[in-house]
C-alpha positions as CSV (number, residue, x, y, z in Angstrom):
1,M,6.4,73.0,-80.3
2,I,4.5,70.7,-77.9
3,T,6.5,67.5,-77.5
4,A,4.6,65.9,-74.6
5,S,3.1,62.5,-75.4
6,P,-0.6,61.7,-75.1
7,L,-2.0,60.3,-72.0
8,P,-1.6,56.5,-71.4
9,A,-4.1,54.2,-73.2
10,Q,-7.0,53.0,-71.1
11,P,-7.4,49.3,-70.2
12,S,-9.9,47.2,-72.2
13,R,-13.3,47.1,-70.6
14,P,-16.9,46.6,-71.8
15,W,-18.1,49.7,-73.7
16,Q,-21.0,50.3,-71.3
17,R,-18.6,50.7,-68.4
18,L,-16.4,53.0,-70.3
19,W,-19.4,55.1,-71.2
20,R,-20.4,55.5,-67.6
21,D,-16.8,56.4,-66.7
22,A,-16.7,59.4,-69.1
23,I,-15.4,62.7,-67.9
24,T,-18.1,65.3,-67.4
25,D,-16.2,67.9,-65.4
26,P,-14.2,70.4,-67.6
27,R,-11.9,71.1,-64.7
28,E,-11.0,67.4,-64.3
29,L,-10.3,67.3,-68.0
30,L,-7.9,70.2,-67.8
31,E,-6.2,68.8,-64.8
32,L,-5.6,65.5,-66.6
33,L,-4.0,67.4,-69.4
34,D,-1.8,69.6,-67.2
35,L,-3.9,72.6,-68.2
36,G,-5.6,73.4,-64.9
37,D,-4.4,77.0,-65.0
38,L,-6.7,77.6,-68.0
39,A,-9.9,76.9,-66.0
40,G,-10.4,80.5,-64.9
41,T,-9.8,82.1,-68.3
42,V,-11.2,79.6,-70.9
43,L,-14.2,77.9,-69.3
44,P,-17.6,79.7,-69.5
45,D,-18.7,81.5,-66.3
46,A,-22.4,80.5,-66.9
47,D,-24.2,77.3,-67.9
48,T,-24.1,76.9,-71.7
49,G,-27.1,74.5,-71.6
50,F,-24.9,71.8,-73.1
51,S,-22.9,69.7,-70.7
52,M,-19.5,68.2,-71.4
53,R,-19.1,64.5,-71.9
54,V,-16.0,62.8,-73.3
55,P,-14.7,59.1,-72.9
56,R,-11.4,58.7,-71.2
57,G,-10.1,56.7,-74.1
58,F,-10.6,59.8,-76.4
59,V,-8.9,62.0,-73.8
60,A,-5.9,59.6,-73.9
61,R,-5.3,60.6,-77.5
62,M,-4.9,64.3,-76.5
63,R,-1.5,65.9,-75.9
64,R,-0.6,67.0,-72.3
65,G,0.1,70.6,-72.0
66,D,-1.3,71.6,-75.4
67,R,-4.1,74.1,-75.0
68,S,-4.6,74.0,-78.8
69,D,-4.9,70.2,-79.1
70,P,-7.4,69.5,-81.9
71,L,-9.3,66.9,-79.9
72,L,-9.5,69.0,-76.8
73,L,-10.9,71.9,-78.7
74,Q,-13.8,69.8,-80.0
75,V,-15.1,68.8,-76.5
76,L,-14.0,71.6,-74.0
77,P,-16.7,74.1,-73.2
78,Q,-15.4,77.7,-73.8
79,A,-16.6,81.1,-72.9
80,A,-17.1,81.9,-76.6
81,E,-20.2,79.6,-76.5
82,L,-22.1,82.2,-74.6
83,L,-21.7,84.9,-77.3
84,E,-24.8,85.7,-79.3
85,V,-23.8,85.8,-83.0
86,A,-26.2,86.9,-85.8
87,G,-27.3,84.0,-88.0
88,F,-26.5,81.3,-85.4
89,G,-29.7,79.8,-83.9
90,H,-31.1,76.8,-82.1
91,D,-32.5,74.9,-85.1
92,A,-29.6,75.4,-87.4
93,V,-30.8,73.1,-90.2
94,A,-34.5,73.3,-89.7
95,D,-34.9,69.8,-88.3
96,L,-38.1,70.7,-86.6
97,D,-39.7,71.7,-89.9
98,A,-38.9,68.3,-91.4
99,R,-40.7,66.1,-88.9
100,M,-43.1,63.6,-90.5
101,A,-43.7,61.8,-87.2
102,P,-42.1,62.0,-83.7
103,G,-38.4,61.3,-84.2
104,V,-38.7,60.9,-88.0
105,L,-37.3,63.6,-90.4
106,H,-38.0,63.6,-94.1
107,K,-35.8,66.2,-95.9
108,Y,-34.6,64.5,-99.0
109,V,-36.4,62.3,-101.6
110,G,-36.2,58.6,-100.9
111,R,-34.7,59.0,-97.4
112,A,-36.0,59.1,-93.9
113,L,-33.9,59.9,-90.9
114,L,-34.7,58.5,-87.4
115,I,-33.7,60.4,-84.3
116,T,-33.1,57.2,-82.5
117,T,-32.0,58.7,-79.2
118,G,-30.6,61.9,-77.7
119,A,-27.7,60.2,-76.1
120,C,-24.1,60.3,-77.3
121,A,-20.8,59.2,-75.9
122,V,-19.2,62.6,-76.6
123,N,-20.7,66.0,-76.6
124,C,-19.0,67.8,-79.5
125,R,-19.2,71.6,-78.9
126,Y,-20.1,72.3,-82.5
127,C,-23.0,69.8,-82.6
128,F,-25.9,71.1,-84.7
129,R,-28.4,69.3,-82.5
130,R,-27.0,70.6,-79.2
131,H,-30.4,72.5,-78.7
132,F,-32.7,69.8,-80.2
133,P,-35.7,69.0,-78.0
134,Y,-35.1,65.3,-77.7
135,A,-37.9,64.8,-75.1
136,G,-40.8,63.5,-77.1
137,Q,-38.8,63.6,-80.3
138,T,-37.1,60.2,-80.5
139,A,-38.2,57.4,-82.8
140,A,-37.5,54.7,-80.2
141,A,-40.6,55.7,-78.2
142,D,-43.4,53.1,-78.2
143,H,-41.0,50.4,-79.5
144,W,-40.5,52.2,-82.8
145,Q,-44.2,51.7,-83.8
146,T,-45.1,55.2,-84.8
147,A,-41.8,55.8,-86.7
148,V,-42.1,52.5,-88.5
149,A,-45.7,53.2,-89.4
150,A,-44.8,56.5,-90.9
151,I,-42.1,54.9,-93.1
152,R,-44.4,52.1,-94.1
153,A,-47.0,54.6,-95.2
154,D,-44.6,56.4,-97.6
155,V,-43.6,54.1,-100.4
156,S,-41.1,56.7,-101.7
157,I,-38.7,56.0,-98.8
158,E,-36.0,53.5,-99.9
159,E,-33.4,54.3,-97.3
160,V,-33.6,54.6,-93.5
161,I,-30.9,56.7,-91.8
162,L,-30.2,56.1,-88.1
163,S,-29.0,59.2,-86.4
164,G,-29.4,60.9,-83.0
165,G,-27.6,61.6,-80.6
166,D,-25.8,58.5,-81.7
167,P,-27.7,55.3,-82.7
168,L,-24.9,53.1,-81.4
169,S,-25.5,54.5,-77.9
170,L,-28.5,52.2,-77.9
171,A,-28.2,48.6,-76.9
172,T,-27.8,46.2,-79.8
173,A,-31.0,44.5,-78.8
174,K,-32.9,47.8,-79.3
175,L,-31.4,48.2,-82.7
176,A,-32.3,44.6,-83.6
177,E,-35.9,45.4,-82.5
178,L,-36.0,48.3,-85.0
179,A,-34.5,46.2,-87.8
180,A,-37.1,43.5,-87.2
181,A,-39.9,46.1,-87.5
182,L,-38.5,47.6,-90.7
183,A,-37.8,44.2,-92.3
184,G,-41.4,43.8,-93.3
185,I,-41.4,47.1,-95.4
186,A,-40.8,46.1,-99.0
187,H,-39.8,49.5,-100.2
188,V,-37.0,49.9,-97.7
189,R,-33.8,48.9,-99.6
190,R,-30.9,50.4,-97.6
191,L,-29.9,51.1,-94.1
192,R,-27.5,53.9,-93.1
193,I,-26.0,54.5,-89.7
194,H,-24.5,57.9,-88.7
195,T,-22.2,57.3,-85.7
196,R,-19.3,58.8,-83.9
197,L,-19.0,56.0,-81.4
198,P,-16.5,53.8,-83.3
199,I,-14.2,56.9,-83.2
200,V,-14.6,58.0,-79.6
201,L,-15.4,54.7,-78.1
202,P,-14.2,51.9,-80.4
203,E,-15.1,49.3,-77.8
204,R,-18.7,49.7,-78.9
205,V,-17.9,47.7,-82.0
206,D,-18.4,44.4,-80.2
207,A,-19.4,40.9,-81.2
208,D,-23.1,41.6,-80.7
209,L,-23.1,44.7,-82.9
210,L,-21.1,42.9,-85.6
211,A,-23.5,40.0,-85.5
212,W,-26.5,42.3,-85.9
213,L,-24.9,44.1,-88.8
214,R,-24.2,40.8,-90.6
215,A,-27.8,39.8,-90.1
216,T,-29.5,42.9,-91.5
217,P,-31.5,42.1,-94.7
218,W,-30.3,45.3,-96.5
219,P,-27.0,46.7,-97.6
220,V,-25.6,48.9,-94.8
221,A,-23.5,52.0,-95.0
222,V,-21.8,53.1,-91.8
223,V,-20.9,56.8,-91.8
224,L,-18.3,57.7,-89.2
225,H,-17.4,61.1,-87.9
226,A,-13.7,61.9,-87.5
227,N,-12.4,65.4,-87.9
228,H,-8.6,65.0,-87.2
229,A,-6.1,62.2,-87.9
230,N,-5.2,62.2,-84.2
231,E,-8.6,60.8,-83.4
232,I,-7.7,57.5,-85.2
233,D,-5.5,55.2,-83.1
234,A,-4.9,51.5,-83.4
235,A,-8.1,50.7,-81.5
236,V,-10.2,52.8,-83.9
237,A,-8.5,51.3,-86.9
238,A,-9.3,47.8,-85.6
239,A,-12.9,48.8,-85.0
240,C,-13.1,50.1,-88.6
241,Q,-11.8,46.8,-89.9
242,R,-14.4,44.9,-87.9
243,L,-17.1,47.0,-89.4
244,R,-15.8,46.4,-92.9
245,D,-15.7,42.7,-92.2
246,T,-19.5,42.6,-91.8
247,G,-19.8,43.7,-95.5
248,A,-20.8,47.3,-94.5
249,I,-19.6,50.2,-96.6
250,V,-17.7,52.5,-94.2
251,L,-17.5,56.2,-95.0
252,N,-16.5,59.3,-93.0
253,Q,-17.9,62.8,-92.8
254,S,-16.1,65.7,-91.1
255,V,-16.9,69.2,-90.1
256,L,-14.5,72.0,-91.0
257,L,-13.6,73.6,-87.7
258,R,-11.4,76.6,-87.1
259,G,-8.4,75.7,-85.0
260,V,-9.0,72.0,-85.4
261,N,-8.6,71.0,-89.0
262,D,-8.6,74.2,-91.1
263,S,-5.3,73.5,-92.8
264,A,-4.5,71.5,-95.9
265,D,-2.0,69.4,-94.0
266,A,-4.6,68.4,-91.3
267,L,-7.2,67.5,-93.9
268,A,-4.8,65.6,-96.1
269,E,-3.5,63.6,-93.2
270,L,-7.0,62.8,-92.0
271,S,-8.0,61.5,-95.5
272,A,-4.8,59.4,-95.7
273,R,-5.3,57.9,-92.2
274,L,-8.9,57.1,-92.9
275,F,-8.0,55.3,-96.1
276,D,-5.3,53.3,-94.2
277,C,-8.3,52.0,-92.1
278,G,-10.4,51.2,-95.2
279,V,-12.7,54.2,-94.7
280,V,-13.6,56.5,-97.6
281,P,-13.7,60.3,-97.0
282,Y,-17.2,61.3,-97.9
283,Y,-18.3,64.8,-96.9
284,L,-16.5,67.8,-95.5
285,H,-19.3,69.9,-94.0
286,Q,-19.2,73.6,-93.5
287,L,-20.3,74.3,-90.0
288,D,-24.0,74.4,-89.4
289,P,-24.9,77.8,-87.8
290,V,-25.9,76.5,-84.4
291,A,-25.9,78.9,-81.4
292,G,-22.8,78.4,-79.3
293,A,-20.5,77.2,-82.1
294,A,-19.7,80.4,-84.1
295,H,-16.1,80.4,-82.9
296,F,-15.5,77.3,-85.0
297,S,-16.6,78.9,-88.3
298,V,-14.4,79.0,-91.3
299,D,-15.4,81.3,-94.2
300,D,-16.4,79.8,-97.5
301,D,-13.5,81.2,-99.5
302,R,-11.0,79.7,-97.1
303,A,-12.9,76.3,-97.2
304,R,-12.8,76.3,-101.0
305,D,-9.1,77.1,-101.0
306,L,-8.4,74.2,-98.7
307,V,-10.2,71.7,-100.8
308,A,-8.4,73.0,-103.9
309,H,-5.1,72.3,-102.2
310,L,-6.4,68.8,-101.4
311,R,-7.2,68.2,-105.1
312,E,-3.6,69.2,-106.0
313,R,-2.0,66.8,-103.6
314,L,-4.4,63.8,-103.2
315,P,-6.1,61.3,-105.6
316,G,-9.7,62.2,-106.2
317,Y,-11.1,59.4,-104.0
318,L,-9.3,60.9,-100.9
319,V,-10.9,64.4,-101.4
320,P,-14.2,64.7,-99.5
321,R,-17.0,66.7,-101.0
322,L,-17.2,70.2,-99.5
323,V,-20.9,70.8,-98.7
324,R,-23.3,72.9,-96.7
325,E,-26.8,71.9,-95.5
326,I,-29.2,74.7,-96.5
327,P,-32.8,74.3,-95.1
328,G,-35.3,73.6,-97.8
329,S,-32.7,72.4,-100.4
330,A,-33.3,69.1,-102.2
331,A,-29.8,67.8,-101.2
332,K,-26.6,68.9,-99.5
333,V,-25.3,72.0,-101.4
334,P,-21.8,71.7,-102.9
335,L,-19.5,74.6,-102.4
């Protein structure tokens, strides 16, 4: 058993500075965790085309000396990413086929998703957009004008979803610019924000962001992304509370990942910890088949068995819906 404690917590600083201070060298990360001897055997010997990035505060939640730490495995580049695996490609969920305008995806009735930016505070190794051609495909170009015009022209769109990258990597003033542009569209009734930043960089949930959320003219749902209970420390819990205090509905979606959370104990503890923070478990996604992430895959029978165990031990509101995204389907497909 690994008994070593996590790294010391990082001092409080503005989120922009913490962003810039992220670790981008896998060898530095391993050295910080007393795992430097793994560099020659675990790290890829060629460029994966997807750089490493992880905030130091997130690293502080990892356990020293534990090569199987569930947070480390989510961010550390590994040699397995270079393997070509049948069925795993660059456009795992057919995002490119769903474009209705640059940076605007329209897959499901009533909803439009904005690729707000390609930037994120953490590069998760299983990211389904790790190969997405962000250059020229972000909705923030031309001060949102093209994206907003596309939404205005389609009266069926009632909900706008901000995604990326991570929308909260944008300055709050940029988000406010978008909200102001959307505010004049009568058929937009809801705003949804998909973000991992409150988990990996909780300092992002600052006074400016909270003021903007309170001022939006629509009901807001904030969908977080945590995969393991160890990601949720006191700072994350406080950030979740601040989000809830704005009146936003706060949900969580996870990805089922081999070696990270593929046990009933891990998933049950994640649901319990989320609810302690006032966050409702929403989706448990089967891994999108993106090239470079096949080593995280969990087969469907195992996934169903895990959720069955969750139903036996948790109240229904703590059991996330097990789903997969299948290109061309009208909605996420329950498993």
